[in-house]
C-alpha positions in Angstrom: -0.2 -0.2 0.1 3.0 2.8 1.2 4.7 1.5 -2.5 1.5 2.3 -4.2 0.9 5.9 -2.8 4.4 6.4 -3.6 3.9 6.2 -6.9 0.3 8.2 -7.0 2.0 10.4 -5.4 5.7 10.5 -7.9 2.8 10.6 -11.0 0.9 13.4 -9.7 4.0 15.9 -9.0 5.4 14.9 -12.9 2.4 15.5 -14.3 2.3 18.5 -12.0 6.1 19.8 -12.8 5.3 19.2 -16.8 2.0 21.7 -16.8 4.5 24.2 -15.0 7.6 23.5 -17.1 4.4 24.2 -20.2 2.8 27.4 -18.8 6.3 28.7 -18.0 7.4 28.4 -21.7 4.3 30.0 -23.2 4.8 33.0 -21.3 8.3 33.0 -22.2 7.6 32.7 -25.2 4.8 35.5 -25.1 7.3 37.6 -23.7 9.7 36.8 -26.5 6.8 37.7 -29.5 6.2 41.3 -27.4 2.7 40.1 -26.4 -0.3 38.2 -27.1 -1.5 38.2 -30.4 -4.9 40.4 -30.3 -8.5 38.7 -30.7 -9.8 38.4 -34.5 -12.0 41.2 -34.5 -15.8 41.1 -36.0 -17.1 43.4 -39.2 -20.4 44.0 -39.2 -22.6 43.6 -42.2 -22.1 46.7 -44.4 -24.6 49.5 -43.9 -24.5 50.8 -47.4 -26.9 50.8 -49.8 -27.9 47.8 -51.5 -27.3 48.2 -56.1 -30.3 48.4 -57.6 -31.5 45.0 -58.9 -33.5 44.1 -62.4 -34.1 40.0 -63.0 -33.0 39.0 -59.9 -29.0 40.5 -60.4 -27.4 43.0 -58.8 -25.6 45.9 -60.8 -21.6 45.6 -60.0 -21.4 49.6 -58.6 -24.1 51.3 -57.2 -25.3 54.6 -58.8 -26.9 57.4 -56.8 -30.4 58.3 -58.1 -31.0 59.8 -61.7 -31.1 63.4 -60.0 -27.6 63.3 -59.0 -27.1 63.8 -63.2 -29.9 65.7 -63.9 -29.3 68.6 -65.6 -30.9 71.8 -65.6 -32.8 73.0 -69.0 -29.5 75.0 -70.5 -26.8 72.6 -69.1 -28.5 69.7 -71.0 -29.0 71.9 -74.4 -25.7 72.9 -73.8 -23.7 69.5 -73.7 -26.7 68.2 -76.5 -25.1 71.1 -78.7 -21.2 70.1 -77.9 -21.5 66.1 -78.9 -24.0 67.7 -81.8 -21.0 69.1 -82.8 -18.9 66.5 -82.7 -20.2 64.4 -84.1 -21.1 67.1 -87.5 -17.2 67.2 -87.4 -17.0 63.3 -87.5 -18.7 62.9 -91.3 -15.8 64.3 -92.6 -14.7 61.0 -92.7 -17.8 59.9 -94.8 -16.4 59.7 -98.8 -18.3 58.8 -100.8 -22.4 60.0 -100.8 -22.1 61.7 -97.5 -25.7 63.6 -95.9 -26.3 67.2 -96.8 -25.7 69.7 -94.3 -29.3 69.6 -93.1 -29.2 65.6 -92.8 -26.3 66.2 -91.5 -27.8 68.5 -88.6 -30.6 66.5 -88.5 -28.6 62.9 -87.9 -25.9 64.5 -85.8 -29.3 66.4 -83.0 -31.3 62.9 -82.7 -28.5 61.0 -81.6 -26.9 63.5 -79.7 -30.2 64.4 -77.6 -30.0 59.9 -76.9 -27.1 60.1 -75.7 -27.3 62.6 -73.5 -30.5 61.3 -71.8 -28.9 58.2 -71.4 -26.0 59.6 -69.7 -28.1 62.2 -67.7 -31.2 60.6 -67.1 -34.3 62.8 -66.4 -38.1 61.5 -66.5 -39.8 64.8 -67.9 -36.8 64.9 -70.8 -37.1 61.2 -71.5 -41.7 61.6 -72.0 -40.8 64.7 -73.6 -38.4 62.6 -75.8 -40.9 59.6 -76.8 -44.1 61.8 -77.4 -42.1 64.0 -80.1 -41.0 60.7 -81.5 -44.4 59.3 -82.2 -44.1 57.4 -78.8 -47.1 58.4 -76.8 -48.2 55.6 -75.8 -45.0 53.9 -74.7 -45.9 53.0 -71.5 -42.9 54.8 -69.5 -44.8 58.1 -70.9 -48.2 57.0 -68.6 -46.1 56.7 -65.5 -46.2 59.2 -63.0 -42.8 61.0 -62.0 -41.8 59.0 -59.0 -42.5 56.5 -61.0 -40.4 57.6 -63.8 -37.4 57.9 -61.0 -37.6 54.4 -59.8 -37.9 52.8 -63.4 -34.9 55.1 -64.5 -32.7 54.1 -60.9 -32.5 51.0 -62.5 -32.7 51.1 -66.6 -30.0 54.3 -66.2 -27.6 52.7 -63.9 -25.3 51.5 -66.8 -24.7 54.6 -68.1 -25.8 57.6 -66.1 -23.3 59.9 -65.1 -20.1 58.9 -67.7 -18.1 60.6 -70.4 -18.4 60.0 -73.9 -15.5 60.0 -75.7 -16.3 63.0 -78.1 -12.9 62.6 -80.1 -13.5 59.4 -81.3 -17.5 60.0 -82.8 -17.5 57.7 -85.9 -20.2 57.5 -89.0 -20.9 55.2 -91.0 -24.0 54.4 -94.1 -25.5 51.4 -92.8 -28.7 51.3 -94.9 -29.1 53.7 -98.2 -32.6 53.8 -100.0 -33.2 50.4 -98.7 -29.8 48.7 -99.4 -27.9 47.3 -97.2 -24.2 49.0 -97.0 -22.8 47.3 -93.8 -23.7 44.7 -91.6 -20.8 45.4 -88.8 -21.8 42.2 -85.8 -23.0 43.8 -83.1 -23.0 42.5 -79.4 -26.3 43.6 -77.8 -29.0 45.3 -79.0 -31.9 47.5 -78.8 -34.8 48.3 -80.6 -37.8 51.0 -80.0 -41.0 49.1 -81.0 -42.3 52.2 -83.5 -39.4 51.5 -85.7 -38.8 48.1 -85.4 -40.6 46.8 -88.7 -38.3 49.5 -90.7 -35.0 47.8 -89.8 -36.7 44.2 -90.1 -37.5 45.0 -93.7 -35.0 48.0 -94.8 -35.6 47.8 -98.6 -39.8 46.9 -98.4 -39.3 50.3 -96.1 -37.0 52.3 -98.3 -34.9 52.8 -95.3 -31.7 55.3 -94.8 -30.0 54.9 -92.0 -26.3 56.4 -90.9 -25.0 54.6 -87.6 -23.5 57.5 -85.4 -21.1 55.3 -82.8 -19.9 57.1 -79.2 -17.0 55.4 -77.5 -18.6 55.6 -73.6 -17.5 54.0 -70.1 -20.7 51.8 -68.8 -21.3 50.0 -65.8 -22.3 46.8 -66.8 -24.4 44.1 -65.0 -22.1 41.0 -64.5 -18.0 41.9 -65.3 -18.5 46.2 -63.7 -17.4 48.9 -65.9 -16.4 47.9 -69.7 -15.1 50.7 -72.6 -18.4 50.8 -75.0 -19.2 51.9 -78.3 -22.6 52.8 -78.4 -24.0 52.7 -82.1 -26.9 55.4 -82.7 -28.8 53.3 -86.0 -30.0 57.3 -86.9 -32.7 56.3 -89.9 -35.6 57.2 -91.9 -38.2 55.1 -94.8 -41.6 56.1 -95.7 -43.4 55.6 -92.6 -40.9 57.8 -90.9 -40.4 61.1 -93.0 -38.1 62.3 -90.4 -34.6 61.3 -89.0 -35.0 59.2 -85.7 -33.5 56.6 -83.4 -34.7 53.3 -85.0 -32.0 50.8 -83.3 -29.3 51.3 -80.4 -25.9 48.7 -80.4 -23.6 47.5 -78.2 -19.9 47.0 -79.4 -16.7 45.9 -77.4 -18.8 44.5 -74.4 -19.1 40.3 -73.7 -21.9 39.0 -74.4 -22.5 37.8 -70.9 -21.5 40.9 -69.0 -25.0 42.6 -69.1 -26.2 45.9 -70.5 -29.6 47.7 -69.8 -31.3 50.7 -72.4 -33.1 53.5 -70.6 -36.8 54.3 -73.1 -35.3 55.2 -76.9 
């Protein structure tokens, strides 16, 4: 029995010694390292506003409401005039069948107004534009001012507040009297319903159209900000004898990037 107690005591003494040595070693290690390491902090969830969504997808960059980019009438008209001058200067590239000075001015004005409505979204101006182009039944026109702003909050996100590169504007004929001049490959496109038949049946409708291409950075749905060449097809036909926007195309944007167009 005495031998058993002695063995038990020896075992407990050895265990205590081991614990003591381990504790001293840990303390020494902490001292040599300059103190204990701080516990990892817990980062609370972000309270920043969520990006606008459409069809369940988040925009990668949240854009302030359209009112942030809204210009007064004088500022907007000045921006349209500046863009139109850049477009008219690009007509010097057209070597064959250049449009008349009157047609060039009308094409430039139409393309410029659309481009500036994209980068400076405004519900009232957009509705007025649609009505002036014969699209008074467009669902956007029927909305209240608050509904228009809310609608633009999502659909104008990709272009709102961006700065077009007016030094690199291009123009080219796409159709002359129904004849296809050039049919470029497009990445994405949006076709206004009022001119759908003109573009689908250019020969029957005697479509004459010129494309104005404006480089502009855009915020895509899935791939962040990309440089886009915005192609504005400005044309006239039997049904629409006044130069008007007939189709909008996006170039250089991957098909899976996702791009939204405001009403036009």
